[in-house]
KEKE-3310 file (N, C-alpha, C; in steps of 0.2 Angstrom, whole numbers, plus 5000, padded with zeros to 4 digits):
npx = (5993:5991:5986:5988:5986:5981:5969:5969:5962:5968:5979:5977:5984:5997:6007:6010:6015:6011:5997:5995:5998:5988:5976:5979:5979:5965:5960:5966:5959:5946:5946:5950:5940:5929:5933:5930:5916:5908:5909:5903:5892:5874:5868:5859:5857:5864:5864:5871:5887:5892:5884:5886:5900:5898:5891:5885:5893:5903:5899:5906:5921:5933:5938:5948:5949:5937:5931:5928:5934:5945:5960:5973:5984:6001:6010:6005:5994:5981:5965:5961:5953:5961:5979:5982:5972:5977:5989:5986:5979:5989:5999:5995:5994:5989:5993:6006:6023:6033:6026:6021:6020:6022:6013:6020:6019:6021:6021:6009:5998:5986:5968:5951:5935:5923:5909:5906:5915:5925:5942:5957:5972:5985:5993:5985:5978:5988:5991:5982:5986:5984:5969:5954:5943:5932:5936:5926:5912:5913:5912:5919:5933:5938:5937:5949:5965:5981:5994:6008:6007:5997:5984:5967:5953:5937:5934:5936:5937:5948:5958:5969:5986:6000:6016:6032:6044:6043:6038:6026:6008:5999:5988:5978:5979:5989:5993:5994:6005:6023:6038:6052:6068:6079:6074:6067:6053:6035:6029:6018:6014:6015:6026:6037:6047:6052:6054:6065:6078:6080:6090:6082:6070:6058:6060:6060:6055:6040:6044:6037:6026:6032:6028:6032:6035:6035:6026:6014:5997:5992:5991:6005:6017:6029:6041:6049:6062:6065:6063:6051:6034:6020:6005:5995:6002:6011:6001:5997:6009:6010:5998:6003:6012:6024:6036:6047:6057:6057:6069:6080:6078:6075:6064:6047:6038:6033:6040:6041:6032:6031:6044:6044:6036:6044:6055:6048:6046:6058:6063:6055:6060:6072:6089:6097:6109:6121:6122:6123:6135:6138:6143:6139:6141:6131:6122:6113:6098:6090:6098:6110:6121:6135:6136:6142:6134:6125:6120:6104:6090:6078:6079:6091:6096:6098:6111:6112:6100:6090:6083:6075:6077:6088:6102:6113:6130:6142:6147)
npy = (4927:4943:4957:4977:4994:5010:5018:5035:5051:5060:5074:5092:5098:5109:5114:5119:5109:5097:5099:5099:5086:5080:5084:5078:5065:5064:5065:5054:5044:5046:5042:5029:5024:5025:5016:5004:5004:4997:4984:4985:4980:4982:4994:5001:5019:5030:5044:5046:5045:5037:5027:5021:5016:5007:4997:4980:4976:4964:4953:4947:4938:4926:4911:4916:4931:4944:4953:4965:4962:4954:4946:4946:4934:4938:4928:4917:4922:4920:4922:4925:4924:4928:4929:4918:4908:4906:4900:4889:4881:4881:4874:4862:4844:4839:4846:4846:4843:4851:4862:4868:4883:4898:4914:4929:4940:4954:4958:4959:4967:4970:4971:4964:4970:4964:4967:4974:4969:4975:4976:4982:4992:4993:5004:5014:5018:5023:5036:5044:5044:5031:5022:5015:5011:5006:5010:5011:5007:5013:5006:5002:4992:4986:4988:4992:4996:4990:4998:4993:4979:4977:4973:4970:4971:4968:4964:4971:4967:4959:4967:4972:4977:4985:4980:4987:4982:4968:4969:4965:4963:4961:4953:4957:4968:4983:4988:4977:4970:4968:4972:4962:4965:4956:4943:4945:4947:4949:4948:4944:4957:4954:4946:4954:4958:4945:4935:4923:4928:4923:4923:4927:4919:4916:4914:4902:4884:4877:4865:4853:4852:4858:4870:4886:4898:4912:4920:4913:4908:4902:4901:4905:4900:4904:4894:4890:4889:4898:4894:4893:4888:4880:4883:4873:4862:4861:4858:4845:4838:4837:4830:4818:4815:4821:4831:4839:4851:4850:4854:4858:4850:4854:4856:4859:4864:4866:4854:4849:4842:4830:4825:4823:4812:4802:4802:4795:4783:4778:4776:4766:4756:4744:4744:4732:4720:4719:4732:4741:4748:4755:4769:4783:4796:4810:4822:4836:4841:4852:4861:4861:4855:4844:4829:4816:4802:4790:4776:4771:4761:4767:4781:4795:4807:4825:4833:4846:4854:4846:4839:4826:4826:4821:4814:4800:4801:4795:4778)
npz = (5350:5342:5330:5327:5323:5328:5319:5314:5310:5295:5298:5296:5281:5276:5267:5250:5242:5247:5247:5234:5231:5238:5231:5219:5222:5225:5212:5206:5213:5209:5196:5197:5204:5195:5186:5192:5194:5186:5192:5204:5216:5219:5230:5243:5243:5254:5265:5276:5282:5292:5293:5281:5282:5293:5287:5286:5296:5305:5298:5289:5284:5291:5300:5307:5307:5308:5295:5282:5269:5257:5253:5239:5236:5234:5230:5224:5217:5220:5228:5245:5262:5272:5277:5285:5281:5268:5271:5278:5268:5257:5263:5266:5268:5257:5246:5234:5239:5234:5230:5241:5252:5261:5263:5258:5270:5271:5258:5252:5242:5237:5239:5241:5241:5251:5250:5238:5229:5223:5218:5224:5226:5239:5238:5234:5245:5253:5248:5254:5267:5272:5271:5277:5271:5257:5241:5232:5236:5249:5261:5277:5279:5291:5309:5314:5307:5303:5296:5294:5295:5286:5290:5293:5304:5311:5324:5338:5351:5354:5358:5350:5346:5339:5340:5339:5342:5340:5327:5322:5324:5339:5351:5366:5372:5374:5386:5394:5391:5389:5379:5378:5375:5374:5374:5363:5361:5365:5382:5396:5407:5420:5421:5420:5429:5433:5424:5417:5406:5390:5376:5360:5363:5358:5345:5339:5335:5343:5355:5356:5346:5335:5328:5323:5335:5336:5328:5331:5332:5342:5360:5370:5382:5395:5402:5418:5416:5406:5393:5379:5375:5368:5376:5376:5372:5383:5393:5388:5389:5403:5406:5402:5411:5410:5416:5413:5405:5387:5381:5390:5401:5413:5428:5425:5434:5451:5460:5473:5481:5474:5476:5489:5490:5483:5492:5502:5496:5493:5506:5510:5502:5503:5499:5488:5493:5485:5481:5491:5495:5484:5475:5465:5452:5449:5439:5442:5434:5437:5445:5441:5447:5451:5459:5471:5476:5486:5478:5472:5468:5465:5463:5462:5473:5472:5481:5483:5479:5483:5473:5463:5450:5441:5433:5430:5428:5430:5435)
capx = (5993:5989:5988:5984:5988:5975:5968:5967:5960:5974:5980:5977:5991:5998:6011:6007:6017:6006:5990:5995:5998:5981:5972:5981:5976:5958:5959:5967:5954:5940:5947:5950:5933:5925:5935:5927:5909:5904:5909:5900:5885:5869:5867:5854:5861:5863:5867:5874:5893:5893:5880:5890:5905:5896:5887:5887:5898:5904:5895:5911:5927:5934:5939:5954:5947:5930:5932:5924:5938:5949:5967:5975:5991:6006:6015:6001:5989:5974:5961:5960:5950:5967:5985:5981:5968:5981:5995:5983:5978:5994:6004:5991:5997:5986:5997:6012:6028:6036:6021:6019:6023:6018:6012:6025:6013:6022:6021:6002:5997:5979:5962:5945:5930:5918:5903:5905:5919:5930:5949:5960:5979:5986:5996:5980:5976:5994:5990:5978:5989:5980:5962:5951:5936:5933:5936:5920:5906:5914:5912:5925:5935:5939:5937:5956:5970:5988:5998:6014:6005:5992:5979:5960:5949:5932:5933:5941:5937:5954:5962:5975:5991:6006:6023:6037:6050:6041:6037:6020:6003:5998:5982:5978:5980:5996:5994:5995:6011:6029:6042:6058:6072:6084:6070:6064:6046:6031:6027:6014:6017:6016:6033:6042:6053:6053:6055:6072:6079:6084:6090:6078:6067:6052:6061:6061:6049:6038:6048:6032:6023:6037:6026:6036:6031:6035:6019:6009:5991:5990:5994:6012:6019:6036:6043:6053:6069:6065:6061:6044:6031:6013:6001:5991:6007:6013:5996:5997:6015:6008:5993:6006:6016:6031:6037:6053:6057:6060:6075:6085:6076:6073:6057:6043:6033:6035:6040:6042:6027:6033:6051:6043:6034:6050:6058:6045:6046:6065:6063:6052:6063:6078:6094:6099:6115:6126:6122:6123:6141:6139:6142:6138:6141:6125:6121:6106:6095:6087:6102:6117:6126:6137:6137:6143:6129:6123:6116:6097:6087:6072:6081:6096:6094:6104:6113:6112:6093:6086:6079:6077:6077:6095:6105:6119:6135:6147:6145)
capy = (4935:4945:4962:4983:5001:5013:5023:5042:5055:5064:5081:5097:5099:5116:5116:5119:5103:5092:5101:5097:5078:5078:5085:5073:5059:5064:5064:5047:5040:5047:5038:5022:5022:5025:5010:4998:5005:4992:4978:4986:4977:4987:4995:5007:5025:5033:5051:5045:5042:5032:5021:5017:5013:5001:4992:4973:4975:4958:4948:4944:4936:4919:4909:4920:4938:4947:4959:4965:4962:4948:4948:4943:4932:4939:4922:4912:4926:4918:4926:4921:4928:4931:4925:4911:4904:4904:4896:4882:4878:4880:4870:4856:4838:4837:4849:4843:4846:4856:4868:4871:4889:4903:4920:4934:4945:4961:4960:4959:4974:4970:4968:4964:4972:4958:4969:4976:4965:4980:4975:4989:4991:4996:5011:5019:5020:5027:5043:5048:5042:5025:5022:5009:5010:5004:5016:5011:5008:5017:5002:5001:4985:4984:4993:4995:4994:4991:4999:4989:4972:4977:4969:4973:4966:4971:4962:4974:4964:4956:4972:4972:4982:4984:4980:4989:4978:4962:4970:4962:4965:4955:4954:4956:4975:4985:4989:4971:4966:4972:4969:4960:4965:4951:4937:4947:4945:4952:4944:4947:4962:4950:4943:4959:4957:4939:4929:4922:4930:4918:4926:4924:4913:4915:4913:4895:4880:4873:4859:4848:4852:4861:4876:4892:4901:4919:4922:4908:4911:4898:4904:4903:4901:4903:4889:4893:4889:4903:4892:4894:4882:4881:4882:4867:4857:4860:4854:4838:4835:4836:4824:4812:4814:4823:4837:4842:4855:4846:4857:4858:4845:4857:4855:4865:4866:4865:4846:4847:4836:4823:4823:4820:4805:4798:4801:4789:4776:4776:4774:4759:4751:4742:4743:4725:4720:4721:4739:4745:4752:4758:4777:4786:4803:4812:4829:4838:4845:4858:4867:4860:4853:4838:4826:4809:4800:4783:4773:4768:4758:4771:4787:4798:4814:4830:4835:4854:4857:4840:4837:4820:4827:4820:4809:4797:4803:4790:4773)
capz = (5350:5335:5326:5326:5324:5328:5313:5315:5304:5293:5300:5290:5277:5275:5262:5243:5239:5250:5245:5227:5231:5240:5226:5214:5225:5224:5205:5204:5216:5205:5190:5199:5206:5189:5183:5195:5194:5183:5196:5210:5218:5220:5237:5244:5244:5261:5266:5283:5281:5297:5291:5275:5285:5297:5283:5286:5301:5308:5295:5284:5287:5292:5307:5310:5307:5305:5291:5275:5263:5256:5250:5234:5238:5228:5228:5219:5213:5222:5233:5252:5267:5276:5276:5289:5277:5263:5274:5280:5262:5253:5267:5267:5266:5251:5241:5232:5244:5230:5229:5247:5253:5265:5260:5261:5272:5270:5251:5250:5239:5234:5243:5237:5245:5252:5248:5231:5224:5220:5219:5225:5229:5245:5237:5233:5252:5256:5246:5259:5274:5274:5271:5280:5268:5250:5236:5227:5240:5255:5267:5281:5279:5298:5314:5314:5301:5304:5290:5294:5294:5281:5293:5295:5308:5314:5331:5342:5358:5355:5360:5346:5346:5335:5343:5335:5343:5337:5320:5320:5329:5344:5355:5373:5375:5375:5393:5398:5389:5388:5375:5381:5369:5374:5372:5356:5360:5370:5387:5400:5411:5426:5420:5418:5433:5436:5419:5415:5399:5385:5369:5355:5366:5354:5338:5337:5335:5349:5356:5356:5340:5330:5325:5324:5340:5336:5326:5332:5334:5348:5366:5371:5389:5397:5407:5423:5413:5401:5386:5378:5373:5367:5382:5375:5372:5390:5396:5385:5393:5410:5405:5400:5417:5408:5420:5412:5398:5382:5378:5394:5406:5420:5430:5422:5439:5458:5461:5480:5483:5471:5479:5496:5489:5481:5498:5506:5492:5494:5513:5510:5497:5505:5494:5488:5496:5480:5479:5497:5496:5477:5474:5458:5451:5446:5437:5443:5429:5440:5448:5437:5452:5451:5466:5472:5480:5487:5472:5474:5462:5463:5460:5465:5475:5472:5488:5483:5479:5485:5468:5460:5443:5440:5428:5432:5423:5431:5439)
cpx = (5993:5991:5984:5988:5982:5975:5966:5966:5967:5973:5979:5984:5991:6002:6008:6009:6012:5999:5990:5994:5991:5976:5973:5978:5969:5956:5960:5962:5948:5941:5947:5943:5928:5927:5932:5919:5905:5904:5905:5893:5880:5868:5862:5859:5859:5867:5871:5881:5894:5890:5883:5896:5904:5892:5890:5893:5898:5901:5900:5917:5928:5935:5944:5952:5940:5932:5929:5929:5942:5956:5969:5983:5996:6010:6011:5995:5982:5971:5960:5957:5956:5973:5985:5978:5973:5986:5992:5981:5984:6000:6001:5995:5994:5989:6004:6018:6031:6032:6019:6023:6019:6018:6017:6020:6014:6022:6014:6000:5989:5974:5956:5939:5925:5911:5901:5910:5925:5937:5953:5967:5980:5989:5991:5978:5982:5994:5987:5980:5985:5973:5959:5945:5937:5932:5930:5914:5907:5914:5919:5927:5936:5939:5944:5960:5977:5992:6004:6012:6000:5986:5973:5957:5943:5931:5938:5941:5944:5959:5969:5979:5997:6012:6028:6043:6049:6041:6031:6015:6001:5991:5983:5978:5987:5998:5996:6001:6017:6034:6049:6063:6077:6080:6067:6057:6042:6029:6022:6017:6019:6023:6039:6048:6055:6055:6063:6073:6083:6084:6086:6073:6061:6053:6064:6054:6047:6041:6044:6029:6027:6034:6030:6032:6030:6028:6014:6003:5988:5994:6001:6014:6026:6037:6048:6060:6070:6063:6053:6041:6024:6009:5998:5996:6010:6008:5996:6003:6013:6003:5997:6012:6023:6031:6043:6053:6061:6067:6081:6084:6075:6066:6053:6038:6036:6034:6041:6038:6029:6040:6049:6040:6039:6054:6055:6046:6053:6066:6060:6055:6070:6083:6097:6107:6121:6127:6123:6129:6142:6138:6143:6139:6134:6125:6114:6103:6092:6092:6109:6122:6128:6139:6139:6139:6128:6118:6109:6094:6081:6074:6087:6094:6100:6105:6112:6105:6088:6081:6080:6077:6085:6096:6111:6124:6141:6145:6149)
cpy = (4937:4953:4969:4990:5005:5018:5030:5046:5059:5071:5085:5097:5106:5118:5115:5112:5097:5093:5098:5089:5076:5078:5080:5067:5058:5062:5057:5043:5040:5042:5031:5020:5021:5018:5004:4999:5000:4985:4979:4983:4982:4988:5001:5013:5027:5039:5051:5042:5037:5026:5017:5013:5007:4996:4985:4972:4968:4952:4945:4942:4928:4917:4913:4928:4939:4953:4959:4966:4955:4950:4944:4941:4934:4933:4918:4916:4924:4922:4922:4926:4931:4926:4918:4906:4902:4899:4889:4878:4876:4875:4863:4850:4836:4841:4846:4847:4852:4863:4871:4878:4893:4910:4925:4940:4952:4963:4960:4966:4975:4967:4969:4965:4966:4960:4970:4972:4969:4978:4981:4988:4995:5003:5016:5022:5025:5034:5047:5046:5036:5026:5015:5007:5009:5010:5017:5012:5011:5013:5002:4993:4982:4989:4996:4992:4995:4992:4995:4982:4971:4972:4973:4968:4970:4969:4965:4972:4961:4961:4972:4978:4980:4985:4982:4985:4971:4963:4967:4965:4959:4957:4954:4963:4977:4986:4983:4967:4971:4968:4968:4960:4959:4944:4939:4946:4949:4946:4948:4952:4959:4947:4948:4959:4950:4933:4929:4924:4925:4921:4923:4918:4911:4913:4906:4891:4878:4867:4852:4847:4854:4866:4882:4896:4909:4922:4917:4911:4907:4901:4901:4904:4901:4899:4892:4893:4895:4901:4893:4888:4884:4879:4875:4861:4856:4856:4847:4835:4833:4830:4818:4811:4816:4830:4841:4846:4850:4848:4856:4853:4848:4856:4861:4867:4864:4857:4844:4842:4829:4821:4820:4813:4800:4797:4795:4783:4774:4773:4767:4754:4750:4741:4736:4725:4721:4728:4744:4749:4756:4766:4779:4793:4805:4820:4831:4843:4851:4863:4866:4857:4846:4835:4819:4807:4793:4781:4770:4766:4763:4777:4790:4805:4819:4833:4843:4856:4852:4838:4830:4820:4827:4814:4806:4798:4798:4785:4772)
cpz = (5343:5333:5326:5327:5323:5322:5316:5309:5302:5296:5294:5287:5275:5269:5255:5240:5241:5248:5238:5227:5233:5235:5220:5216:5224:5217:5203:5207:5212:5199:5192:5201:5200:5185:5185:5196:5192:5187:5202:5211:5220:5228:5238:5246:5251:5262:5272:5282:5286:5296:5285:5278:5289:5293:5284:5291:5305:5305:5290:5288:5287:5299:5311:5311:5305:5302:5285:5269:5263:5253:5244:5236:5232:5226:5223:5215:5214:5227:5239:5257:5271:5275:5280:5284:5271:5265:5275:5273:5258:5257:5269:5265:5259:5245:5240:5236:5240:5229:5235:5249:5258:5261:5263:5263:5271:5262:5248:5248:5237:5239:5239:5242:5245:5250:5241:5226:5221:5222:5219:5228:5235:5244:5236:5240:5255:5254:5251:5266:5277:5275:5274:5276:5260:5246:5232:5231:5247:5261:5271:5281:5286:5302:5315:5308:5303:5297:5289:5292:5289:5284:5295:5299:5312:5322:5335:5349:5359:5358:5356:5347:5342:5339:5338:5336:5340:5329:5318:5325:5333:5347:5362:5376:5377:5382:5397:5396:5389:5383:5378:5375:5369:5372:5365:5355:5366:5376:5392:5405:5418:5426:5419:5422:5436:5430:5418:5408:5395:5378:5364:5357:5362:5347:5337:5337:5342:5350:5356:5349:5334:5326:5327:5329:5340:5334:5326:5334:5340:5354:5368:5379:5390:5403:5412:5421:5408:5394:5385:5374:5372:5374:5382:5375:5379:5394:5394:5388:5400:5411:5404:5405:5415:5411:5419:5405:5393:5379:5383:5400:5413:5421:5428:5428:5446:5459:5468:5482:5480:5474:5486:5495:5487:5488:5502:5503:5493:5501:5514:5506:5499:5499:5494:5490:5491:5479:5485:5498:5489:5477:5467:5458:5447:5444:5438:5437:5431:5442:5444:5441:5451:5458:5466:5477:5481:5481:5475:5467:5460:5460:5464:5467:5475:5479:5488:5484:5481:5479:5465:5453:5441:5435:5431:5426:5424:5436:5445)
residu = (MET:ALA:GLU:VAL:ALA:THR:TYR:SER:LYS:PRO:GLN:PRO:ILE:GLY:THR:GLU:GLU:ASN:GLN:HIS:MET:THR:CYS:ARG:GLY:LYS:GLU:ILE:ARG:THR:VAL:TYR:THR:GLU:GLN:PHE:ASP:SER:LEU:ALA:LEU:PRO:PHE:GLU:LYS:SER:ASN:ASP:PRO:GLN:GLU:VAL:LEU:GLU:ARG:GLU:TYR:MET:GLN:HIS:GLY:CYS:ALA:HIS:TYR:ARG:ARG:ARG:CYS:ARG:ILE:ARG:ALA:PRO:CYS:CYS:ASN:GLU:ILE:PHE:ASP:CYS:ARG:HIS:CYS:HIS:ASN:GLU:ILE:LYS:ASN:SER:ILE:CYS:VAL:ASP:GLN:LYS:GLU:ARG:HIS:GLU:ILE:PRO:ARG:HIS:GLU:VAL:ASN:GLN:VAL:ILE:CYS:SER:LEU:CYS:GLY:THR:GLU:GLN:GLU:PHE:TYR:TRP:PHE:LEU:ILE:TRP:GLN:VAL:ARG:GLN:ASP:CYS:ILE:ASN:CYS:GLY:VAL:CYS:PHE:GLY:LYS:TYR:PHE:CYS:GLU:SER:CYS:LYS:LEU:PHE:ASP:ASP:ASP:THR:SER:LYS:LYS:GLN:TYR:HIS:CYS:ASN:GLY:CYS:GLY:ILE:CYS:ARG:ILE:GLY:GLY:ARG:GLU:ASN:PHE:PHE:HIS:CYS:HIS:LYS:CYS:GLY:CYS:CYS:TYR:SER:ILE:LEU:LEU:LYS:ASN:SER:HIS:PRO:CYS:VAL:GLU:GLY:ALA:MET:HIS:HIS:ASP:CYS:PRO:VAL:CYS:PHE:GLU:TYR:LEU:PHE:ASP:SER:THR:ASN:ASP:VAL:THR:VAL:MET:PRO:CYS:GLY:HIS:THR:ILE:HIS:GLN:ASN:CYS:LEU:LYS:GLU:MET:ARG:ASP:HIS:PHE:GLN:TYR:ALA:CYS:PRO:LEU:CYS:SER:LYS:SER:VAL:CYS:ASP:MET:SER:LYS:VAL:TRP:GLU:LYS:ILE:ASP:MET:GLU:ILE:ALA:ALA:THR:PRO:ILE:PRO:GLU:PRO:TYR:GLN:ASN:LYS:MET:VAL:TRP:ILE:LEU:CYS:ASN:ASP:CYS:GLY:THR:THR:SER:LYS:VAL:GLN:TYR:HIS:VAL:VAL:ALA:GLN:LYS:CYS:LEU:ASN:CYS:LYS:SER:TYR:ASN:THR:ARG:GLN:THR:ARG:GLY)
# end
């Protein structure tokens, strides 16, 4: 999931104080532009503002975002295409462990235009209620810009939106997701009245690969128990015949057909004479019921929910 706040044109400003601020901002912008004129690359002049904004659309960016700017990391003062590129490089096993770090995303204050090379600070944009275009060449950095996340992206097919509850931007379209305040994250609208709430469900690492789930760029799914996991990690578990949640051991899918096969296997497997009268206590991982049942070498069945996802607690 990912990032967006829709950009809209500034509304007319009526007060003298605001008018003065606007005029002052234009004066500052003029000085700042002149300062970087010597760095600008040559472009053909165009009288069409839309043509200027659309110049080299979708031709720049990285594997994570298509956009026409780069960022300077405040932590190491180096230039990267995006924060994900920074984190991948600076958290690499090739980097000394003491030097590894992640970028403080909300502290990014400088962007560099990919077309003209002009470096500019975010606070220049805020004077005009946030700008999406370069102060030197006028090109649009991204079709949308989120002021809170300081994120540009030209690829609007992702349907990015900013979630105030999460405090970050996500992808998939606002109309297709809802924010669960107890779980502390956004879920598909299909789960609105059916998902089991687990407090802070997304604010932990994936139980398989240990990547932090809340702002992961990989798809995350909710298991029937309410715990969350990467979709690919869950698929890998199933490929290795692991069907229980790594955190609470509850079944992650409908296992009724499997229980039927175990019923058949138990019926076809006679109990050895020394164990024919042996009784054991079991705890069901699925329903949490404790039962006293007949011991069998294959498996023990829960008397309450008929699940074989059980563990022996006493002999």
